[in-house]
N, C-alpha and C positions, 0 to 999 in steps of 0.2 A: 643405516640414517634413516634418523625418525622423518615420521612423515612432512612434519612441521617444516624442517630444514629442505624438505626436497621441493615443498612449494615455495619457499624463500627464494630457492635458487633460480628460479624461471626468470631468465634475461629479459629486458624490457621490450627489445625487438620481438619479442615471442607472447608476453602476456598482453600489448595492447591491441593486437591483431587477434588474436584469442576472444581478449574484452570484446572488439565490435563485434567480431563475426557472431559471438552468441547474443549480443545484444539485436545485431540485425536478425537473427532467429526467434527471436523472441517476438517481435515487431511483426514477424511474416507469419509463425503461426500463433502467436497470442491474437492477435485481431482478428483472426478465423474461429476461434474458438467461442466467441460471443454469437457470431453469425448462425451458426449451427444450433448454439444454447437458444438462440429466440425464435430459429423455425419452430422446435418444438414447443417452447410457450406456447407461440401464436395457437399453435394447433391443438394445444389442450387448455385455452382459454383463461389461462390465469393472467393476473392485472398486472399495469408497468410497476408498480410498487412493488410487488412480489419479485419482479423479473429482474427489477435492477437492484433492489436490496440485497435478493439474496441470491438467484440464480445468475447474474450476470457478474455480481459482485464476487463469487466464489470462484468464477470461471477464470474471470480477469486477474485474480490474486496467485493464480498459478506459478507465476513467474517468481512471485514475494514467496510462494511455499518452497518453490526450489531451490531459490537462493540462498533461504533462510536455513533449511536443512543442510544445504550443501554447504555453507558457511561454518555452520554448528558443528555437523560430522564428518565431512570432507574436508575443509581448511581448517578446522578447529578454532575461528574466529568468533567468539562470540559478538565482539564490538561491531563487525561489520556486519554480520545477521540485525544486532539492535539496530544499528546506523541506518540499514536499508530498511526496515518495517518503519520505523519513524519519519526517517527520509520522503520514504515512498507517501506516507500518509500526508505530511506537508506538503507536498508537491500536489497529491491528489486535489484537498482543499483548495488551493491556491489557485488551480485552472478551474474552480468556482468564478473567479473576475474575469475569466475570457468566454465563459458560455452566454452570456447576456448576446453577446453581437451574432450567436445563432437562433435565437428565441423572438420571433416576430413581436413587436408591440411592449417588451417589457425586460425586466432585471429576472433571472432566473430563480431567485430566490420567492419572487413573489408569485410564483407558476407552480408550487408543489403543495402536495399533502403537506403543510405545517403541522399538525399535529402530529402525524407519524413520524415525520422527520424530526419535530423537535425532541420526542422520544429517542430516537437514535444517535442524535447528538449530545444530549445527556449523558446517555449511555456509554457514548465514546469518549467523553472527556472524565467518565470514573474510569474504564479501561484505562486510559491514558495515565489517569493521575498512578493508580495501582500500578501500573508497568514502571513510572519514573521512579516510585517510592520503592519497588522492588529493585531497581537498580542503584537507589543510592543506599538503602541498607542492606541488601543482598549479603554481599560481602562479608559483613558483620556476623550473620548468621549460620548456623551448619549447613550444608549443601541440600539435604535432605530435606528439611525445614522450610529454608525459602522455597525449593521446587514444590513444595505441598501448600505452602500457603500462598503465594502470587500465581502459580500455575492453574491451580486446581478454582482459585476465585475467578482467574480472568474467563476462562473458558466455561466455567458455570456462569459466569452472568451472560456472556456471549450467546448459549444457548438458551437462555431465558428469554433474552431480546428474539432468538431466532423463534421461539414457539409464542410470540406476541404478535407476531407481524400480521398486516394487514394487506388484502390483495389490492386495494387502488385501482386505479382506473384500467378499463380492458384494453387490450392490446389489440388493434384491428385483425381481425383474421387475414388480410392479406389484400393485393389491390382490388377498389372495387368491392371490397365485402365477403370476397369469395376468401374460401378456406385454401390456406396455403397448400399445395401440393406435396406430396409425401417425398420425402428424400430418404431414399434404402442406403445411400452411402451415408448418412450423416452420422451415424454411430461409428463406422468405420473411419470416418474422416476426423470426429472428433477425438476418439483413441491416438490416431497418427499425430495430430498436430498437440496434443497434450503432451506425448512421450517426447515430441521436438523440443516443447518449451523446458520440461524436465531437464534434460540432458543441456542446453542452453543455457539454463539457470545455474546449473554446477559448474560449467566452463565459466560464467560471468562470474560466479563466487570465488573459484579459486584464482581467477585472473585478477579479479579485484583485490585478491589479499596480495599476491604479489606486487601490483602496482602501489599497494598502500605501503608496503615494507621496503622498496627499490629505494637505494640511498643515493640520491641527486647529489651532483657535486659543484656547486659554485664558485665564484671568487671569494663571496661572503661564508663559505663553508658548505659542510653537508646537511644535509636535511629528508627527513621522509613525511609523506602526507599524510601517513597514520589511517587505519581502517575507519574510524568514525567520518572523516571527511571524506574518503572515496565514497563509504557506502553512504553517506548523507546526498553527496552529488551524482558522483557516475553512476553508481549501481542503483539509486533509488529512480532515476530519471528512467533509465534503461527499462525497470520491471515495470514501472507504472506508464509505460506505452500504452498498453493494451487498455487499461481504464480510462485513460485520454482520448483514444480511437473512439473508444466506445461512447463514450460521452458526448463526445462533438457528433458523432452520427446520429445521436438519439435526437439530439436538436435540431439537425439541420435537416434529416429525413425522413424522421418517426415524428419531429414536432411535438417531445415527450422530454418534458423537463423533469416530470416526474423520474424517470429511465435514467437520466445521466444522473441526477443528484442522486439517486438510490443507490447508482452502481459507482460512485466516487465514495461514500460516507459507506456503503455496507463493505465493500473491500477494504477501507480502514478498520474497521472492526474485527473482519476477516484475518487481516494482517497481523493483528494484534495477538489475536487466538494462537497464529500458527507460530508467532516468536514463543508464547507461555507454552504451548504443546513441545517445542524442540528443547527449551532451555533444560528440562529435568535428563536429556539424552546423553549430557556431556560427563553425567556422573558414571555411565555404564565405560566410558573409555577412558577412565583414571584420573578424571580434572572435576574440577568444582562444577556444578550445575550454571546452567546459563546466568543467572541472577548475581555472580559472584566477578569481583574484580571489573565490571564494568567502567569504562572510561569517564570523567565526569562530564567529558563534553556530549554524552550521549544524553544527559539530565537535560541540556540545552534544547535538544531536539524535543523531550517529553514537554517541556515548557512552552514551547513552539506552536505543538500540536493543540496544549490546552488552549492559548490565546485563539488559534486560527477558529478551532471548533465552537469558543465563545462568540468571536466576531458572527458566524454564520446562524448560529442560535439566534444572536440577536437581531437578525435578519430576517429572519422568519418570523422571530416575534414580533417586529415591527409588522410584517403584513398581515400576523391574526389580529393585532389590534388595530387593523384598518389605517395605520400611520401612511403619510405620503409616500411614494412610490421613491422620491429621493433618497428617502432611509436606507431602501433596501440595496439602490446600488451606489450607497457611501459605504454599507457596511463590504459588499463587496471589492470595492476600491482599496480598501486599506489591507486586504490581503497578502498583497505581492510585497509592499515594505514591510511586514511584518516577517515574511518570509526569507527576505532577503538580508533582513536583522539576522534573524536566526542562525541562517547562512555565514554570516559575518563573526554572529558571536563563537560558533562551531572552531571556524579557522583562527580566529584569536585565541582559541583554549590549546591551540595545537595539532588540534584534527582526530586526537585520540590514537 
């Protein structure tokens, strides 16, 4: 029996507990990875912007990396991978609406490096637009050509932004300004928890696909949730737990809006690069590339991602122009309605 058929035969009473267990493991290990990374960053003296935008962003994206490649290569479900990436990105940006409660004295977007994160937002919008166009026209192109055009462009833009990073504000060495004590078990712990996240991410991908393809029977008839709806909501939220935890910890414990916003926006850029890297690998398994035959509902996620990021950019721009703080707060206030409208439209389109 082909692998896809084996995965679809998972009964619901097995796939749901596996999904919950995988999400719990991601939360347990994923939230520990940034702590280990932060300790290394503090001892090496890198800034909050670099720590959030690159180090913690990449570390907290391990669940998305595992789920994306698990969905692509294990479950052979590019729609699930695509929905997970954009669903996670939309959820991450929406979390900015709740971060101001953790920043004393103002909206979070008014307390960040507006020039650096403005650049990141503009690049993130460009990456998302390219991703959306790839999902729209990728199926009309030869698989190899679509993989070269869209994957190489996205990965190239991502590393261009990586090379243009600025260090930002310095991270305190530790309580009272003292150097953080060396942790000899940090590397071993990092590797262990990273392995747990990868395994759990694959379990979430496989069980998520089984839930998406399960045929529910009601009085009105039979229906399926679809890979895009499940990826946008269940899988995306599960894999975003580390970013959310780090962001709230950054503003509540470290008082660093830069670190929080950098983790969320940097993670979003990395997530898109992950999908671009994984998309061509399906061709080695006898399929079209991951840019082919994606659900139209995924385009809604891309459009929602662009709108959400534009709102964040506008909030930062208001701060840079010395606009009143209420403008920044208004920008973050509309994030939740936009996110919910996007979810509703994905649902109305049948979930993919």
